[in-house]
All heavy atoms as an XYZ file, in Angstrom:
796
protein
N      22.501      2.140      7.924
C      21.719      3.338      7.685
C      22.166      4.020      6.388
O      21.342      4.476      5.628
C      21.873      4.266      8.886
C      21.045      5.498      8.799
S      19.339      5.064      9.075
C      18.617      6.649      9.190
N      23.479      4.071      6.166
C      23.976      4.702      4.957
C      23.603      3.899      3.714
O      23.314      4.474      2.669
C      25.490      4.865      5.024
C      25.936      5.936      5.967
C      27.438      6.106      5.915
C      27.887      7.204      6.858
N      29.343      7.403      6.783
N      23.593      2.571      3.847
C      23.261      1.750      2.685
C      21.800      1.924      2.285
O      21.488      1.951      1.093
C      23.555      0.266      2.955
O      22.820     -0.153      4.096
C      25.029      0.047      3.177
N      20.915      2.052      3.262
C      19.498      2.253      2.951
C      19.305      3.600      2.276
O      18.553      3.729      1.310
C      18.638      2.126      4.219
C      18.669      0.685      4.713
C      17.210      2.571      3.960
C      17.927      0.458      5.993
N      19.991      4.611      2.776
C      19.886      5.924      2.143
C      20.437      5.900      0.722
O      19.899      6.544     -0.169
C      20.631      6.966      2.970
C      19.908      7.353      4.212
C      20.568      8.499      4.899
N      19.877      8.783      6.148
C      20.251      9.697      7.003
N      21.324     10.418      6.772
N      19.573      9.897      8.104
N      21.512      5.168      0.519
C      22.077      5.070     -0.822
C      21.129      4.354     -1.767
O      20.941      4.764     -2.914
C      23.413      4.341     -0.789
C      24.528      5.169     -0.220
C      25.835      4.425     -0.248
N      26.864      5.210      0.425
C      28.026      4.744      0.782
N      28.341      3.481      0.551
N      28.905      5.515      1.380
N      20.523      3.272     -1.286
C      19.575      2.527     -2.122
C      18.375      3.398     -2.462
O      17.927      3.448     -3.615
C      19.141      1.218     -1.411
C      17.954      0.594     -2.105
C      20.294      0.253     -1.332
N      17.841      4.101     -1.469
C      16.704      4.979     -1.731
C      17.089      6.116     -2.664
O      16.300      6.519     -3.528
C      16.150      5.527     -0.420
C      15.389      4.531      0.439
C      14.944      5.171      1.734
C      14.194      3.979     -0.309
N      18.292      6.629     -2.518
C      18.754      7.699     -3.409
C      18.871      7.198     -4.844
O      18.478      7.889     -5.784
C      20.110      8.231     -2.944
O      20.008      8.786     -1.670
N      19.412      5.996     -5.019
C      19.541      5.427     -6.362
C      18.167      5.177     -6.963
O      17.927      5.467     -8.147
C      20.381      4.129     -6.327
C      20.278      3.374     -7.632
C      21.828      4.449     -5.993
N      17.231      4.650     -6.169
C      15.882      4.411     -6.671
C      15.192      5.717     -7.043
O      14.511      5.803     -8.078
C      15.056      3.651     -5.639
C      15.413      2.183     -5.452
C      14.608      1.593     -4.303
C      15.168      1.408     -6.718
N      15.349      6.727     -6.219
C      14.743      8.015     -6.509
C      15.345      8.628     -7.770
O      14.622      9.132     -8.634
C      14.916      8.963     -5.323
C      14.313     10.349     -5.480
C      12.805     10.239     -5.592
C      14.693     11.219     -4.312
N      16.656      8.559     -7.877
C      17.319      9.104     -9.058
C      16.915      8.358    -10.325
O      16.637      8.967    -11.361
C      18.833      9.043     -8.889
C      19.664      9.603    -10.038
C      19.380     11.088    -10.213
C      21.130      9.361     -9.791
N      16.833      7.026    -10.243
C      16.427      6.258    -11.422
C      14.973      6.542    -11.784
O      14.621      6.591    -12.969
C      16.652      4.768    -11.197
O      15.845      4.306    -10.132
N      14.119      6.748    -10.787
C      12.730      7.109    -11.072
C      12.616      8.457    -11.751
O      11.831      8.638    -12.688
N      13.420      9.413    -11.299
C      13.416     10.739    -11.927
C      13.924     10.650    -13.361
O      13.373     11.286    -14.269
C      14.261     11.724    -11.086
C      14.514     13.011    -11.840
C      13.580     12.010     -9.765
N      14.953      9.843    -13.577
C      15.491      9.688    -14.930
C      14.458      9.051    -15.849
O      14.270      9.484    -16.991
C      16.801      8.863    -14.904
C      17.214      8.438    -16.299
C      17.901      9.655    -14.230
N      13.763      8.025    -15.356
C      12.738      7.369    -16.172
C      11.616      8.346    -16.506
O      11.144      8.413    -17.638
C      12.186      6.113    -15.452
C      10.916      5.623    -16.089
C      13.232      5.023    -15.439
N      11.182      9.119    -15.514
C      10.109     10.083    -15.766
C      10.553     11.191    -16.703
O       9.764     11.689    -17.514
C       9.622     10.673    -14.443
C       8.843      9.730    -13.535
C       8.510     10.403    -12.219
C       7.570      9.269    -14.211
N      11.811     11.591    -16.602
C      12.306     12.681    -17.443
C      12.535     12.231    -18.878
O      12.354     13.019    -19.816
C      13.589     13.239    -16.858
N      12.948     10.991    -19.076
C      13.271     10.534    -20.430
C      12.082      9.935    -21.166
O      12.132      9.794    -22.379
C      14.399      9.490    -20.394
O      13.994      8.386    -19.579
C      15.678     10.102    -19.862
N      11.042      9.553    -20.446
C       9.871      8.964    -21.112
C       9.151     10.048    -21.893
O       8.840     11.115    -21.377
C       8.931      8.350    -20.082
N       8.902      9.780    -23.131
C       8.183     10.730    -23.967
C       6.694     10.584    -23.729
O       6.102      9.596    -24.151
N       6.092     11.540    -23.035
C       4.665     11.384    -22.728
C       3.804     11.505    -23.984
O       4.101     12.290    -24.879
C       4.386     12.523    -21.762
C       5.422     13.543    -22.071
C       6.637     12.786    -22.517
N       2.758     10.714    -24.024
C       1.794     10.786    -25.113
C       0.443     11.097    -24.498
O       0.002     10.409    -23.578
C       1.717      9.446    -25.851
O       2.959      9.129    -26.407
N      -0.183     12.111    -24.973
C      -1.481     12.501    -24.460
C      -2.559     12.150    -25.472
O      -2.316     12.123    -26.679
C      -1.501     13.998    -24.157
C      -0.477     14.401    -23.133
C       0.687     15.033    -23.511
C      -0.682     14.122    -21.803
C       1.628     15.401    -22.573
C       0.253     14.472    -20.850
C       1.418     15.120    -21.235
N      -3.745     11.906    -24.993
C      -4.821     11.468    -25.868
C      -5.202     12.550    -26.875
O      -5.578     12.251    -28.007
C      -6.032     11.073    -25.047
N      -5.117     13.812    -26.517
C      -5.518     14.876    -27.428
C      -4.459     15.169    -28.493
O      -4.690     15.974    -29.383
C      -5.845     16.152    -26.655
C      -4.668     16.746    -25.952
N      -4.322     16.348    -24.681
C      -3.767     17.681    -26.327
C      -3.248     17.030    -24.310
N      -2.891     17.842    -25.275
N      -3.301     14.520    -28.418
C      -2.259     14.720    -29.421
C      -2.537     13.958    -30.711
O      -1.887     14.224    -31.713
C      -0.898     14.263    -28.891
C      -0.341     15.233    -27.875
O      -0.811     16.385    -27.831
O       0.571     14.836    -27.131
N      -3.479     13.061    -30.680
C      -3.802     12.208    -31.822
C      -2.539     11.582    -32.394
O      -2.089     11.915    -33.487
C      -4.560     12.986    -32.906
N      -1.940     10.661    -31.638
C      -0.668     10.091    -32.078
C      -0.837      9.240    -33.337
O      -1.919      8.754    -33.644
C      -0.252      9.220    -30.895
C      -1.515      8.890    -30.201
C      -2.427     10.059    -30.410
N       0.261      9.072    -34.033
C       0.223      8.239    -35.223
C       0.101      6.771    -34.818
O       0.085      6.431    -33.646
C       1.451      8.481    -36.100
C       2.752      8.169    -35.368
O       2.679      7.830    -34.172
O       3.811      8.265    -35.992
N       0.042      5.903    -35.788
C      -0.228      4.495    -35.510
C       0.852      3.851    -34.639
O       0.558      3.024    -33.798
C      -0.360      3.734    -36.836
C      -1.020      2.398    -36.714
C      -2.462      2.523    -36.234
O      -3.034      3.594    -36.165
N      -3.044      1.393    -35.895
N       2.111      4.199    -34.825
C       3.184      3.590    -34.049
C       3.173      4.025    -32.599
O       3.426      3.245    -31.691
N       2.859      5.281    -32.363
C       2.869      5.806    -30.996
C       1.583      5.461    -30.255
O       1.567      5.377    -29.035
C       3.057      7.321    -31.041
C       3.416      7.927    -29.708
C       3.610      9.428    -29.801
O       3.218     10.045    -30.791
N       4.216     10.002    -28.798
N       0.493      5.247    -30.952
C      -0.789      4.966    -30.331
C      -0.760      3.658    -29.556
O      -1.443      3.505    -28.550
C      -1.896      4.920    -31.386
N       0.029      2.710    -30.022
C       0.097      1.419    -29.341
C       0.756      1.554    -27.967
O       0.493      0.751    -27.068
C       0.875      0.424    -30.186
N       1.587      2.550    -27.792
C       2.304      2.719    -26.526
C       1.673      3.759    -25.610
O       2.179      4.022    -24.523
C       3.754      3.124    -26.810
C       4.490      2.016    -27.473
C       4.790      1.898    -28.790
C       5.003      0.848    -26.840
N       5.462      0.742    -29.035
C       5.608      0.069    -27.851
C       5.015      0.375    -25.534
C       6.207     -1.152    -27.579
C       5.619     -0.839    -25.265
C       6.195     -1.586    -26.280
N       0.568      4.353    -26.016
C      -0.066      5.396    -25.230
C      -0.453      4.902    -23.841
O      -0.068      5.478    -22.826
C      -1.298      5.928    -25.966
C      -2.079      7.012    -25.255
C      -1.257      8.273    -25.229
C      -3.384      7.251    -25.960
N      -1.170      3.805    -23.780
C      -1.606      3.275    -22.485
C      -0.451      2.625    -21.739
O      -0.378      2.699    -20.520
C      -2.738      2.273    -22.692
C      -3.423      1.870    -21.421
S      -4.236      3.295    -20.715
C      -4.746      2.629    -19.169
N       0.453      1.996    -22.435
C       1.587      1.345    -21.781
C       2.467      2.356    -21.054
O       2.975      2.069    -19.967
C       2.407      0.574    -22.802
N       2.626      3.549    -21.623
C       3.416      4.583    -20.952
C       2.801      4.964    -19.611
O       3.484      5.031    -18.594
C       3.525      5.833    -21.836
C       4.433      5.632    -23.022
O       5.198      4.656    -23.022
O       4.368      6.463    -23.947
N       1.504      5.206    -19.625
C       0.844      5.619    -18.389
C       0.808      4.490    -17.371
O       0.919      4.723    -16.163
C      -0.568      6.124    -18.682
C      -0.522      7.473    -19.306
C      -0.800      7.782    -20.598
C      -0.137      8.694    -18.681
N      -0.619      9.115    -20.817
C      -0.214      9.706    -19.658
C       0.254      9.038    -17.407
C       0.083     11.034    -19.376
C       0.559     10.356    -17.130
C       0.473     11.331    -18.115
N       0.643      3.269    -17.840
C       0.644      2.131    -16.918
C       2.002      1.966    -16.262
O       2.107      1.726    -15.058
C       0.230      0.848    -17.647
C      -1.229      0.815    -18.017
S      -1.671     -0.583    -19.050
C      -1.262     -1.951    -18.024
N       3.061      2.108    -17.047
C       4.406      1.984    -16.505
C       4.701      3.095    -15.505
O       5.212      2.836    -14.405
C       5.445      2.014    -17.632
C       6.907      2.009    -17.163
C       7.226      0.683    -16.487
C       7.841      2.278    -18.301
N       4.366      4.310    -15.855
C       4.642      5.423    -14.952
C       3.840      5.321    -13.661
O       4.360      5.564    -12.571
C       4.362      6.742    -15.664
C       5.303      7.078    -16.813
C       4.869      8.367    -17.489
C       6.733      7.169    -16.342
N       2.571      4.941    -13.756
C       1.772      4.811    -12.541
C       2.254      3.637    -11.696
O       2.281      3.716    -10.462
C       0.289      4.656    -12.873
O       0.077      3.490    -13.630
N       2.678      2.550    -12.332
C       3.240      1.436    -11.580
C       4.487      1.867    -10.826
O       4.667      1.535     -9.659
C       3.573      0.269    -12.511
C       4.382     -0.810    -11.841
C       3.776     -1.699    -10.971
C       5.748     -0.911    -12.053
C       4.515     -2.681    -10.337
C       6.492     -1.887    -11.428
C       5.876     -2.776    -10.560
N       5.368      2.602    -11.481
C       6.595      3.047    -10.827
C       6.302      3.975     -9.653
O       6.931      3.869     -8.592
C       7.513      3.734    -11.836
C       8.137      2.822    -12.886
C       8.911      3.646    -13.907
C       9.030      1.780    -12.244
N       5.343      4.862     -9.815
C       4.997      5.772     -8.721
C       4.454      5.001     -7.529
O       4.889      5.197     -6.386
C       3.978      6.827     -9.206
C       3.359      7.574     -8.039
C       4.639      7.792    -10.163
N       3.510      4.096     -7.756
C       2.933      3.334     -6.649
C       3.949      2.364     -6.043
O       3.966      2.155     -4.832
C       1.675      2.577     -7.103
C       0.497      3.466     -7.279
C      -0.070      3.640     -8.529
C      -0.059      4.141     -6.207
C      -1.154      4.464     -8.707
C      -1.149      4.975     -6.365
C      -1.693      5.138     -7.617
N       4.791      1.777     -6.865
C       5.808      0.867     -6.349
C       6.795      1.606     -5.455
O       7.139      1.138     -4.371
C       6.545      0.177     -7.495
C       7.710     -0.649     -7.034
C       7.504     -1.863     -6.406
C       9.004     -0.199     -7.193
C       8.573     -2.619     -5.955
C      10.084     -0.941     -6.759
C       9.866     -2.159     -6.130
N       7.253      2.753     -5.899
C       8.207      3.513     -5.088
C       7.570      4.012     -3.793
O       8.215      4.016     -2.741
C       8.781      4.671     -5.896
C       9.714      4.263     -7.030
C      10.126      5.478     -7.834
C      10.929      3.529     -6.495
N       6.296      4.402     -3.836
C       5.620      4.829     -2.615
C       5.473      3.651     -1.647
O       5.697      3.797     -0.437
C       4.247      5.411     -2.948
N       5.111      2.478     -2.154
C       4.980      1.298     -1.301
C       6.328      0.866     -0.746
O       6.437      0.487      0.426
C       4.336      0.154     -2.076
N       7.363      0.926     -1.567
C       8.698      0.579     -1.107
C       9.170      1.533     -0.020
O       9.729      1.104      0.994
C       9.685      0.580     -2.275
C      11.131      0.220     -1.923
C      11.209     -1.236     -1.492
C      12.047      0.474     -3.099
N       8.910      2.802     -0.212
C       9.279      3.806      0.783
C       8.540      3.546      2.103
O       9.140      3.585      3.180
C       8.962      5.200      0.238
C       9.431      6.306      1.114
C      10.781      6.543      1.283
C       8.524      7.121      1.756
C      11.222      7.567      2.088
C       8.944      8.152      2.568
C      10.297      8.377      2.735
N       7.248      3.254      2.036
C       6.481      2.934      3.244
C       6.966      1.661      3.924
O       7.030      1.582      5.150
N       7.319      0.664      3.128
C       7.828     -0.592      3.691
C       9.157     -0.375      4.395
O       9.375     -0.896      5.502
C       7.986     -1.630      2.571
C       8.584     -2.924      3.035
C       7.843     -3.824      3.783
C       9.891     -3.243      2.717
C       8.395     -5.010      4.212
C      10.458     -4.430      3.139
C       9.708     -5.319      3.898
N      10.044      0.395      3.789
C      11.343      0.660      4.413
C      11.154      1.422      5.721
O      11.812      1.115      6.727
C      12.269      1.422      3.436
C      13.514      1.946      4.134
C      12.660      0.518      2.288
N      10.242      2.375      5.743
C       9.977      3.113      6.984
C       9.425      2.177      8.049
O       9.827      2.240      9.218
C       9.007      4.276      6.715
C       9.725      5.367      5.930
C       8.456      4.844      8.006
C       8.822      6.498      5.506
N       8.502      1.291      7.679
C       7.930      0.350      8.646
C       8.981     -0.591      9.203
O       8.993     -0.896     10.400
C       6.799     -0.447      7.994
N       9.885     -1.061      8.367
C      10.954     -1.946      8.835
C      11.893     -1.191      9.757
O      12.282     -1.698     10.817
C      11.722     -2.543      7.636
C      13.001     -3.222      8.085
C      10.839     -3.535      6.908
N      12.248      0.025      9.388
C      13.184      0.802     10.200
C      12.586      1.169     11.565
O      13.303      1.254     12.551
C      13.606      2.082      9.475
C      14.401      1.837      8.225
C      15.728      1.202      8.480
N      16.563      2.076      9.282
C      17.603      1.692      9.971
N      17.968      0.437      9.952
N      18.299      2.533     10.681
N      11.285      1.401     11.626
C      10.647      1.756     12.899
C      10.297      0.534     13.736
O       9.864      0.669     14.866
C       9.394      2.576     12.646
C       9.703      3.953     12.136
C       8.489      4.805     12.110
N       8.835      6.160     11.696
C       7.964      7.137     11.629
N       6.702      6.915     11.941
N       8.343      8.335     11.246
N      10.452     -0.645     13.183
C      10.228     -1.861     13.942
C       8.793     -2.346     13.961
O       8.421     -3.155     14.814
N       7.967     -1.870     13.036
C       6.572     -2.293     13.003
C       6.408     -3.744     12.568
O       5.369     -4.353     12.822
C       5.757     -1.410     12.067
C       5.608      0.011     12.540
C       5.595      1.060     11.639
C       5.482      0.312     13.884
C       5.455      2.367     12.062
C       5.350      1.609     14.320
C       5.327      2.627     13.409
O       5.195      3.915     13.824
N       7.406     -4.314     11.926
C       7.290     -5.666     11.407
C       8.068     -6.671     12.250
O       8.288     -7.796     11.818
C       7.762     -5.712      9.954
C       6.987     -4.786      9.009
C       7.578     -4.822      7.628
C       5.529     -5.152      8.981
N       8.469     -6.279     13.438
C       9.149     -7.207     14.337
C       8.129     -7.933     15.198
O       7.125     -7.366     15.609
C      10.101     -6.442     15.264
C      11.359     -6.050     14.590
C      12.372     -5.556     15.593
N      13.319     -4.721     14.871
C      13.659     -3.505     15.229
N      13.164     -2.968     16.306
N      14.508     -2.819     14.502
N       8.396     -9.172     15.499
C       7.596     -9.971     16.421
C       6.117    -10.005     16.017
O       5.238     -9.726     16.819
C       7.753     -9.443     17.853
C       7.395    -10.495     18.874
O       7.101    -11.634     18.535
N       7.419    -10.116     20.139
N       5.842    -10.336     14.791
C       4.465    -10.378     14.310
C       3.669    -11.517     14.942
O       2.457    -11.436     15.081
C       4.451    -10.524     12.788
C       4.954     -9.313     12.019
C       4.958     -9.618     10.532
C       4.124     -8.097     12.307
N       4.347    -12.577     15.332
C       3.661    -13.712     15.950
C       3.052    -13.326     17.296
O       1.943    -13.717     17.627
C       4.650    -14.872     16.121
C       4.021    -16.167     16.566
C       3.129    -16.777     15.514
O       3.329    -16.530     14.314
O       2.201    -17.507     15.883
N       3.761    -12.528     18.080
C       3.275    -12.133     19.397
C       2.194    -11.053     19.293
O       1.349    -10.938     20.176
C       4.453    -11.620     20.245
C       4.111    -11.346     21.682
C       3.702    -12.602     22.440
O       4.093    -13.706     22.078
N       2.914    -12.427     23.470
N       2.204    -10.270     18.230
C       1.274     -9.153     18.095
C      -0.178     -9.611     17.998
O      -1.084     -8.883     18.390
C       1.637     -8.318     16.888
N      -0.411    -10.808     17.503
C      -1.795    -11.261     17.342
C      -2.468    -11.563     18.672
O      -3.684    -11.562     18.768
C      -1.854    -12.478     16.431
C      -1.203    -13.716     17.011
C      -1.279    -14.862     16.032
C      -0.633    -16.093     16.599
N      -0.636    -17.191     15.656
N      -1.697    -11.799     19.722
C      -2.280    -12.100     21.025
C      -2.725    -10.848     21.766
O      -3.479    -10.928     22.723
C      -1.287    -12.883     21.878
C      -0.980    -14.242     21.290
C       0.276    -14.532     20.789
C      -1.961    -15.226     21.202
C       0.555    -15.768     20.236
C      -1.701    -16.454     20.646
C      -0.436    -16.721     20.167
O      -0.167    -17.939     19.611
N      -2.301     -9.688     21.327
C      -2.684     -8.449     21.992
C      -4.187     -8.213     21.918
O      -4.786     -7.701     22.851
C      -1.934     -7.268     21.374
C      -2.431     -5.943     21.831
N      -2.232     -5.494     23.115
C      -3.134     -4.976     21.193
C      -2.785     -4.307     23.250
N      -3.341     -3.973     22.084
N      -4.798     -8.584     20.824
C      -6.227     -8.328     20.646
C      -7.071     -9.120     21.648
O      -8.176     -8.721     21.997
C      -6.654     -8.599     19.194
C      -7.951     -7.888     18.893
C      -6.784    -10.078     18.924
C      -8.256     -7.749     17.447
N      -6.556    -10.231     22.137
C      -7.304    -11.022     23.120
C      -7.341    -10.362     24.486
O      -8.192    -10.683     25.314
C      -6.684    -12.417     23.230
C      -6.734    -13.260     21.952
C      -5.982    -14.559     22.169
C      -8.161    -13.515     21.538
N      -6.431     -9.439     24.760
C      -6.393     -8.780     26.068
C      -7.261     -7.535     26.117
O      -7.439     -6.955     27.182
C      -4.949     -8.378     26.412
O      -4.480     -7.420     25.450
C      -4.041     -9.600     26.410
N      -7.825     -7.102     25.004
C      -8.648     -5.886     24.973
C     -10.025     -6.202     25.521
O     -10.707     -7.117     25.061
C      -8.747     -5.338     23.543
C      -7.362     -4.961     23.037
C      -9.683     -4.146     23.490
C      -7.336     -4.543     21.587
N     -10.447     -5.424     26.513
C     -11.761     -5.618     27.122
C     -12.683     -4.513     26.608
O     -12.533     -3.342     26.961
C     -11.665     -5.548     28.653
C     -12.978     -5.888     29.328
O     -13.753     -6.675     28.757
O     -13.237     -5.357     30.431
N     -13.622     -4.884     25.767
C     -14.547     -3.901     25.219
C     -15.961     -4.458     25.244
O     -16.185     -5.652     25.418
C     -14.160     -3.513     23.805
C     -14.254     -4.636     22.801
C     -13.891     -4.179     21.400
O     -13.687     -2.981     21.191
O     -13.824     -5.030     20.520
N     -16.906     -3.544     25.071
C     -18.309     -3.928     25.096
C     -18.637     -4.817     23.903
O     -18.096     -4.646     22.815
C     -19.161     -2.661     25.044
C     -20.633     -2.924     25.194
C     -21.443     -1.635     25.191
O     -20.843     -0.561     25.315
O     -22.666     -1.733     25.060
N     -19.528     -5.767     24.130
C     -19.941     -6.670     23.062
C     -21.019     -5.982     22.229
O     -22.148     -5.814     22.660
C     -20.485     -7.965     23.674
C     -20.860     -8.979     22.620
O     -20.476     -8.779     21.453
O     -21.524     -9.970     22.971
N     -20.645     -5.567     21.032
C     -21.581     -4.869     20.154
C     -22.351     -5.808     19.251
O     -23.289     -5.397     18.592
C     -20.808     -3.880     19.261
C     -20.125     -2.794     20.022
C     -18.751     -2.801     20.191
C     -20.852     -1.750     20.563
C     -18.112     -1.797     20.882
C     -20.229     -0.733     21.258
C     -18.864     -0.759     21.418
O     -18.234      0.232     22.103
N     -21.978     -7.053     19.204
C     -22.526     -7.955     18.204
C     -23.652     -8.842     18.718
O     -24.457     -9.316     17.939
C     -21.405     -8.832     17.630
C     -20.293     -7.998     17.062
C     -19.072     -7.893     17.699
C     -20.489     -7.283     15.894
C     -18.059     -7.107     17.181
C     -19.480     -6.487     15.366
C     -18.269     -6.405     16.018
O     -17.283     -5.630     15.518
N     -23.692     -9.095     20.011
C     -24.748     -9.940     20.572
C     -25.988     -9.083     20.819
O     -25.909     -8.085     21.528
C     -24.285    -10.584     21.893
O     -23.052    -11.252     21.666
C     -25.326    -11.572     22.402
N     -27.136     -9.448     20.261
C     -28.350     -8.644     20.466
C     -28.844     -8.743     21.913
O     -28.530     -9.681     22.650
C     -29.358     -9.258     19.496
C     -28.826    -10.594     19.148
C     -27.356    -10.563     19.356
N     -29.631     -7.738     22.325
C     -30.107     -7.673     23.712
C     -30.980     -8.872     24.070
O     -30.915     -9.382     25.187
C     -30.907     -6.385     23.933
C     -30.017     -5.161     23.857
O     -28.807     -5.294     24.154
O     -30.526     -4.079     23.500
N     -31.790     -9.326     23.114
C     -32.681    -10.439     23.431
C     -31.898    -11.719     23.695
O     -32.354    -12.597     24.418
C     -33.706    -10.654     22.321
C     -33.105    -10.970     20.989
C     -32.817    -10.097     20.004
C     -32.713    -12.260     20.505
N     -32.260    -10.747     18.934
C     -32.189    -12.094     19.214
C     -32.745    -13.550     21.039
C     -31.715    -13.137     18.448
C     -32.274    -14.593     20.269
C     -31.759    -14.385     18.997
N     -30.709    -11.841     23.144
C     -29.908    -13.044     23.365
C     -29.192    -12.992     24.709
O     -28.829    -14.021     25.258
C     -28.900    -13.207     22.247
N     -29.021    -11.795     25.267
C     -28.355    -11.668     26.562
C     -29.289    -11.934     27.733
O     -28.849    -12.287     28.800
C     -27.786    -10.248     26.707
C     -26.615     -9.989     25.827
C     -26.016     -8.663     26.150
N     -25.261     -8.199     25.001
C     -25.017     -6.961     24.693
N     -25.450     -6.011     25.486
N     -24.333     -6.646     23.628
N     -30.575    -11.675     27.507
C     -31.536    -11.865     28.609
C     -31.656    -13.337     28.947
O     -31.558    -14.213     28.097
C     -32.899    -11.322     28.193
C     -32.890     -9.821     27.948
C     -34.212     -9.350     27.375
O     -35.105    -10.195     27.167
O     -34.301     -8.148     27.120
N     -31.832    -13.582     30.222
C     -31.953    -14.959     30.678
C     -33.331    -15.494     30.291
O     -34.355    -14.821     30.461
C     -31.798    -15.018     32.200
C     -31.627    -16.406     32.727
C     -31.262    -16.393     34.197
O     -30.485    -15.528     34.607
O     -31.796    -17.240     34.903
N     -33.363    -16.665     29.749
C     -34.614    -17.271     29.305
C     -35.334    -17.822     30.531
O     -34.802    -18.619     31.281
C     -34.353    -18.395     28.289
C     -35.657    -19.045     27.860
C     -33.605    -17.833     27.094
N     -36.584    -17.370     30.730
C     -37.392    -17.888     31.840
C     -38.471    -18.786     31.264
O     -39.124    -18.450     30.274
C     -38.035    -16.743     32.632
O     -38.798    -15.926     31.744
C     -36.969    -15.905     33.304
N     -38.649    -19.876     31.883
C     -39.622    -20.852     31.421
C     -40.966    -20.507     32.056
O     -41.068    -20.340     33.258
C     -39.174    -22.250     31.807
C     -39.815    -23.296     30.941
O     -40.456    -22.947     29.943
O     -39.642    -24.483     31.272
N     -42.029    -20.369     31.254
C     -43.348    -19.979     31.738
C     -44.067    -21.093     32.492
O     -45.084    -20.885     33.132
N     -43.568    -22.271     32.493
C     -44.284    -23.388     33.109
C     -44.044    -23.480     34.565
O     -43.213    -23.030     35.205
C     -43.874    -24.697     32.456
């Protein structure tokens, strides 16, 4: 438990450091030629880091709560659910009577 908290703390701290040290470039600043090449790369990197850390945080929570244990057995649960058949049309359920 302590190791997971330490890893998450290090990741959070490194993310804050990256966000704090990255020099943001905005489109209305009209950057010079050297900075213009990195305008989109900065935003792509920052958005990737945000989504990656959010996904990592969600994955760690799922593992800790046990949602990813016994995945092989979980698929059989859906076969035990008894629900109304919404997909078969009414005309297909009626018994076919032969007019002859």
